[in-house]
N, C-alpha and C positions, 0 to 999 in steps of 0.2 A: 695261360696268359701271364707274361712277365710283367715286372713293375712298370717298364716303359710303355708297354701296350695298354696297361691299365690306365696310366696317366693320359695316354692319347684318347682312350675311350671316354674318359671323364670329361676331358677338354672338349671333345666333339659333341657330347650331349649338351654341354652348357654354353657353347660359344655363340649360337645364332638365335637372336630374338625372334626371327621370322617363324621359328618352330612354334612359338606360342600362339601366334595369330593362326596359323594353319591348324594347330590342334583344336582351337576353338571352332574353326570352320568345320572339321570332320566330326566333332562332337554334336554339332547341330544335325548332321546327317545320320550319324550313328550314336544315338543317346546312350547305349550301353557302355561306351568307353569312358573311363575316368580320364582326367587331364593327363595323368602320368602315362596311361596306355596310349593315348592319342599322340603324346609326345614321342613315345617309343616308335610308333608306326611311322610318324613323319620322319624321324631320324633314319629309319631303315629305308624308306622310299627314296629319300634324297641322297643319302650317303652310300647306300648299297646298290640301289636299283637305278640311280642317276635321273630320278624324276626331278623336274624343275617345279618350283612352287606353283607356277601357272598350270602345269599339267594337273596337279592335284586339285586346284581350284576349278579346273575345267572337267573334272570328274573322271580323268584317265586312270586313276588308281582305285576307282570305286569297286571293281571286282575283287581286288586284293582286300580292301577294307571290309567288304561285305563278308568275305570269308572269315576274317578275323573276328567280326562281330558275332558270327554263328559260333565260332569257337568259344567266345566269351559266354554266350548264352548257354552252351553245353556245360561249361565249367560252373556257372552259377547254379545249374540245375542239379548238380552232383552234391552229394553230402560229404563234406570234408571230414577226414579222420581226426579225431580229437587229439591224436598224438602228433599230427603234422605241425611243424613250425610254420608260422606265417610271417613272411618278411615283406615289409612295405618300405620302399625307398622313395620318399617324395622328391620329385624333380621340381626345383624352384624355378620361377619365371625370371628370377635374377641370377646372376652368376654366383654359384656357390659350390664348393668342392664336396663331393660325396666321399665318405670314408672308404678306403681301399678294402678293408676287412668286410664291410657290408657288400661291396661289389663282389668280392670273392664268394661270400655266402650265397648271394643271389645267383651267381653263375653255377654254383654247385646244385642249388635247388632246381634251376632250370634244366640242368642236365638229367636229374633224377625224374623230372616230370615229362620229359620228351616222349617216352614210350606211352605213358598213360594218355597224354593229350592226343597222340597219334591214333590210339585205339578209340578214343572218344569221337574223334572226327570220322573215323571210318564207320562207327556205328551210326552216327548221325547221317552220314551219306546213304547208308543202306536204307535207313528209315525214310529219308526224303525221296530216294529213288522209288521205294515202294508206294509212298503216298502219290508221287507224280504218275506212276503207272496206273494206280487206281483212279486217279482224277481223269487221265486221258481216256481210260476205258469208259468212264461215266459219259464223258463228252461224246465219245464214239457212239455209245448207245443212244444218247439223246438226239444225235443227228439222224439216226435211223428211225427214231420216233417222228421227227419232223418230216421225214420222207414218206411216212406211211399215211394212207388215207384214214379219215375218221372211220372208226368201227372196223378197221383192218386188223387181221390176225397179227400183222407185223407190229402194230402199236403195242400189243401185249407181249409179243415174243422178242421184240427189240432187234429185229434183223436189220443190219446196216443196208445202205443203198444198194450195194453190189448183191447181197443176199436176196434182196427183194426183186432184183432184175437179172438173175442169172439162172441157168439150169444145166443139168447134166446131160450130155449128148452121147456119152460112151466112155469107154475105158481105154487107156493106153495099153496096147497088147504087149509091150515090153516090160512095164513096171506096174501095171494095174491102176495107175493113178487116174482120177476122174479127168475127163475132158469137159471143160466148162465153156459155155457159150454165154455171151452177155447180150441183153436187150439194151443196146446203147441209146436207143430213143427213149426207153423208160428211164434209164439213168439220167439222161439229160433233162427230162421233164421233172424228175424229182429235185434236181439241182435248181431248176427254174422256180419250182414251187416253193422251195425253201427261200430263195432270193426274193420272192414276192413278199414272204413274211418279213424278211430283213435283207436288204440288198448288200449290206456290209458283210454278210456271212459267205459271200461267194468264194473268197480265197480259202477259207478254212474248210468248206464243203468240197471244193475242188481237191484239196489236199487229201481229205478223208476218202474221197472217191478213188483217187489214184492208188493210194497204198492199201486199200482194201481189196484191190483186184489181185487174185492169187496168181494169175498167169497173163501173158500177152498184154502187159499193162499199156505200154506206150502206143501201140497201134490202135487199141480200143479207146484209150484216152483222147487220141487225136480225133476220132470220130465224134466222141462225146463233146469235145470242145468245139468242133465245127458246128454241131447242131445248136449248142447253147449260144455261141457267138452270133449265129445267124438269127436266132430268136431275139436276142438283145438289140440287134441292129434294126429290128422292125417294131420295137416297142419303146415308145418315148419315155415311159416310166423308168427304163433302164439306161437313159442317155449317158449319165456319168460313167457307168460301167462300160458301155459300148465305146465311148471315147477312149478308154484305156485299151480295151481289147482289139479295137480296130487297127492298132499298130503292131498286133501280133499276127504273123503269117500263120502260125499253127500253135499247137499245145506246147511244144518244146520251146518255142520262142516265148510263150507266156511264162513257162516255168523259169527260164533263164532271166527274164526281166524281173519276175517276182523275187527270185533269190537275190539278185543284185540289189533290189529296192530294200530288202530286209537286212542288208549288210553281210550277205553270205560270201561276198568276194571282196578281196582288197584290190584296188585298182593297180596296185604295184605288182600283183601276181601276173606272171607271164600267161598263165592258163586263162586268166580273165578275158584276154583278147583272143586267144586261140579257140576257145570253145564257142565264141561268138561266130568266128569263121566256120567252125565245124557245123553249126546250126544252119548257116546260110547254104552250105553244101547239102546238108540233110534235107533242107526244104525243097531242093530241086531234084531229088532222087526219087524214082518211082518206087524203089524198095526201101526208102528211108534209112533206118538205123543199120539194117543189114548191108546197105550199100557203102557204108563208111569204112575207112581204113581202121585197122586195130587200134592205132594211136587216137584217132578221133573218137572211137567208141569208148576208150578209156576215159577220155575227157567228158564225154556225155554221162558215162557212169559216175564220174566224180560230181558232176552237176546234180544228178538225181540224189546222190548221197548227201550233198549239201541241202537239197530240198527237204530230204527226210529229217534232217536235224532241226528243222524249224517247227516240229510238232509241238514241243512244250511251249514255245513262244505263242503259237497260233492258238492253242487250246487254252492257255492262260488268259489270253486277250479277249477270246470270244466265248469261253466256256459258260460264263455266268448268263449271258444273254441267250445262249442255246438252251441252258437248263430252264430259264423262265419260259421260253416259247414251248419247250417240250412238255412242261407242266400243264400249260394251257391246252396242248394237243391231247394229253392224257385225260384232262378233265372233259374235253369235248367227246372223247371216245366213251367216257363213262356217263355221258348225258348231263354233265354239270352245267 
C-alpha cells in the first residue's frame, strides 16, 4: 500500500459520522464487538460491499456480522502468545488522523494472522457441524419416540416412524439390496397422533418422514399425505392445518408451498415460476414424476434439495418442544 492509498484509507475511515451511529446499532445486536470493530465492519459493508445504511438497519448484513461475531468469540477463547505484539488503534468518533506507521504495522499484523484466523474458523465450523448433526439426530430419535405407542419396543429402541412402519419383502436379484415396503396408513396414523400432541409439529414431522424413507420416497409420501389430509379435513380440531392443506393438490404441491414460505426461493429466480408449472403438469399425470420431461425432473429434484436444506431450521425451531414431549412419552412408558 503506497502513501496515497494509505491517506485515502485513513480519510475513508474518518470521514462519515453515520458510521458511528451504525456501529452503536450493531453493537447492541452483537455485544462482542468493540466500537472499533463495529466501525471497521460498517466501513467494509458500505465501502466494499455497497450496503446502504438502511440495509444494515434492516438486518440485511446480519449474516456477515454474525460470522464475524463467531470469529471474535473464537479469538477470545484462544490463549495469546506472550511474545505477540498487541496493536490497538482507537478510531475516534471525531475526525482525527491515524499515524501512517501505526497503519503499516497493523496491516503487517493482519497479514500474519490471516492463516491462523482461517484455521480457527475452519475448526469452529467442524465443531459446529458436528454439534448440529448430533442435535438433529437427537430430534430424529425423539420424533420416533413420539410416534411409538406407550410400552412399545420402539420407545426404547428409538426406531423412527419409517422403521416402525416398514418391512422387508425381498431382495433385489441384481445387487442384493433389501426391497422395502411401507405401511403408509401406519405412517399417516403416527403423524396424526403426533399432531394430536402438538399441531404445530406437522411440518417438521412430515419432513422427518420424507427423508427417512430409503427408497420410493415421493410416490409413498403422496399416499401418506393424502391419508393425513383427508383425516384433517374431517376433524375440526385440525381446522387451521386443514385450511392450509386444502389448497394443496398433493404432497409435491405441499412441499413447494412450504419451501416458498420458508424463503427457499427468490421470486426473481426463473426456476421459481417454472417449477410451479412442472408441479401442475405432474399433478395431472397418471405416472407422476416419471411422466415428466428430464428438464422438469431436474427442477423437481432441485425443489427437493431446497426442501432438504431446511432441516437445521426446522429442527432448531421445534427441537425443544419435541424433546419435552418425548420425555413425557418415555416417562409414560416407564410408568411414571
